[in-house]
C-alpha positions as a printed Julia matrix, in Angstrom:
186×3 Matrix{Float64}:
   8.96  -27.28  -31.3
   8.95  -24.74  -34.42
   5.48  -23.86  -33.79
   6.03  -23.27  -29.97
   9.2   -21.23  -30.73
   7.32  -18.96  -33.2
   4.29  -18.43  -30.36
   7.06  -17.45  -28.08
   8.83  -15.14  -30.3
   4.96  -13.61  -31.2
   4.17  -13.26  -27.52
   7.6   -11.46  -26.85
   7.31   -9.09  -29.8
   3.46   -8.41  -28.52
   4.85   -7.5   -25.34
   7.58   -5.52  -26.26
   5.47   -3.38  -28.45
   3.16   -2.9   -25.67
   5.89   -1.75  -23.35
   7.3     0.53  -25.9
   3.53    2.11  -26.61
   3.3     2.36  -22.72
   6.58    4.21  -22.16
   5.81    6.56  -25.26
   2.61    7.23  -23.84
   3.59    8.18  -20.2
   4.72   11.36  -18.9
   8.08   11.72  -18.3
  10.41   13.04  -15.3
   9.36   12.89  -11.62
   5.73   13.21  -12.22
   5.85   10.05  -14.34
   7.76    8.14  -11.73
   5.49    9.34   -8.76
   2.24    8.59  -10.69
   3.4     5.06  -11.98
   5.35    4.17   -9.03
   8.98    4.17  -10.46
  11.42    2.0    -8.44
  14.85    3.72   -9.48
  16.71    5.6    -6.64
  16.12    9.01   -8.4
  12.53    8.61   -9.22
  11.83    7.58   -5.54
  13.73   10.9    -4.31
  11.73   13.03   -6.75
   8.12   11.52   -4.99
   8.71   12.65   -1.76
   5.29   13.75   -0.43
   4.88   17.49   -0.33
   1.64   17.42    1.2
   0.05   15.24    4.03
  -3.47   13.78    3.89
  -6.07   15.32    5.85
  -8.02   13.75    8.69
 -11.76   14.5     9.06
 -13.79   14.65   12.19
 -15.55   11.44   11.21
 -12.4     9.77   10.81
 -12.02    9.4     6.78
  -8.88   10.13    5.54
  -8.77   12.45    2.67
  -5.45   12.01    0.39
  -3.26   14.87   -0.63
  -3.81   15.61   -4.55
  -0.19   15.03   -5.16
  -0.77   11.39   -3.93
  -0.28    8.7    -6.76
  -3.39    6.95   -7.8
  -2.14    3.65   -5.97
  -1.68    5.46   -2.76
  -5.4     6.9    -3.12
  -6.86    3.75   -3.83
  -5.07    2.36   -0.65
  -6.53    5.01    1.31
 -10.08    4.72    0.08
 -10.22    0.88    0.99
  -9.02    1.78    4.28
 -11.46    4.39    4.5
 -13.93    1.56    3.72
 -13.46   -0.34    6.91
 -12.43    2.38    8.98
 -15.42    2.05   11.39
 -15.53   -2.08   11.79
 -14.71   -3.43   15.14
 -11.6    -5.64   15.87
 -11.91   -9.08   15.46
  -9.16  -11.37   15.86
  -8.58  -13.17   12.56
 -10.93  -10.95   10.85
  -9.96  -10.08    7.28
  -7.84  -13.0     6.53
 -10.65  -15.54    5.38
 -11.93  -13.04    3.0
 -11.56   -9.56    1.93
 -15.01   -8.18    2.93
 -15.37   -9.24    6.74
 -17.58   -7.97    9.8
 -14.37   -7.07   11.7
 -10.45   -6.98   11.11
  -7.44   -7.62   13.07
  -4.23   -5.48   12.77
  -2.69   -7.36    9.83
  -5.97   -8.2     8.35
  -6.71   -4.07    7.95
  -3.35   -3.52    6.7
  -3.74   -6.22    4.16
  -7.22   -5.15    2.99
  -5.98   -1.58    2.42
  -2.98   -2.73    0.45
  -5.18   -4.96   -1.52
  -6.95   -1.65   -2.48
  -3.82   -0.18   -4.13
  -3.15   -3.64   -5.86
   0.07   -4.35   -3.39
  -1.42   -7.91   -2.26
  -3.49  -10.59   -3.89
  -4.16  -12.39   -0.71
  -4.23  -11.35    3.04
  -0.91  -11.76    5.11
  -0.62  -12.13    9.01
   1.36   -9.84   10.68
   4.87  -12.15   10.81
   4.93  -12.53    6.96
   4.52   -8.93    6.62
   8.25   -8.58    7.85
   9.12  -10.08    4.4
   6.69   -8.31    2.36
   7.83   -5.82   -0.23
  11.12   -3.7     0.16
  13.24   -3.42    3.23
  13.06    0.16    5.0
  10.39    2.94    4.81
   8.71    4.18    1.7
   7.77    7.68    0.55
   4.19    6.91    0.73
   3.35    3.77    2.45
   5.54    1.83    5.11
   4.37   -1.12    6.65
   5.79   -1.92   10.27
   5.31   -5.61   11.52
   6.6    -7.91   13.88
   5.58  -11.6    14.83
   2.55  -10.21   16.94
   1.42   -6.94   15.3
   1.38   -4.97   11.96
   0.28   -1.36   11.3
   1.07    1.06    8.38
   2.01    4.9     7.73
   0.03    6.11    4.72
   0.59    9.58    3.76
   1.59   10.65    7.07
  -1.22    9.04    9.13
  -1.04    5.72   10.96
  -3.41    3.0    10.2
  -3.79    0.59   13.04
  -6.05   -1.15   15.16
  -4.3     0.05   18.46
  -4.42    3.4    19.42
  -6.84    5.88   21.05
 -10.47    5.83   22.41
 -11.86    6.23   18.85
 -13.21    2.62   19.17
 -11.6    -0.71   18.69
 -10.46   -1.87   15.14
  -8.94   -0.21   11.95
  -8.65    3.58   12.58
  -6.66    6.14   11.13
  -4.24    8.03   13.89
  -2.39   11.3    13.55
  -0.02   10.43   16.14
   2.78    8.12   15.37
   4.18    5.36   17.61
   7.77    4.24   18.53
   8.54    1.71   15.65
  11.16   -0.16   18.07
  10.93   -3.89   17.73
   9.32   -3.59   14.18
  10.5    -4.27   10.89
  10.0    -1.49    8.23
   8.73   -2.49    4.66
   7.46   -0.68    1.71
   6.22   -1.36   -1.76
   8.63   -0.58   -4.41
   8.37    3.1    -5.52
   6.09    4.0    -2.8
């Protein structure tokens, strides 16, 4: 037992030291919270997006320069599959698929920002993350459909004439009947 207790103390000391080093190296104030995804209410309020992403004619979304790195990573991941077709169940058996359904495409995007480690169907997305809308990312889910609003644009497989499958949409839809969820601090 004494050896295990010693190892536990050594592990805690190393972890505490790493956390202190991170805290000392991190920028302070609102910019730090926005960059790292701080979860305090004051930090979240300070991270209100000041700029909206830009949708290019080819359907690619360009994140605002002020977006946190993880939000930029979500947008980059979504852009990778933005021309894939809609396939029911697509994106659930593996991350890279020949097509994606609604929750598969939202899962893929969130995985890009390290917010998900495995795909979720739309029903379980109703309990993912934190309740309510986020500053940068909000997932809307019910038992039959899921979509996300990221940096002011809707990431959805339902929408307009731009084709089936995951696409960026500038217009918002009614979120009646959907549960709003977001990753903490975003």
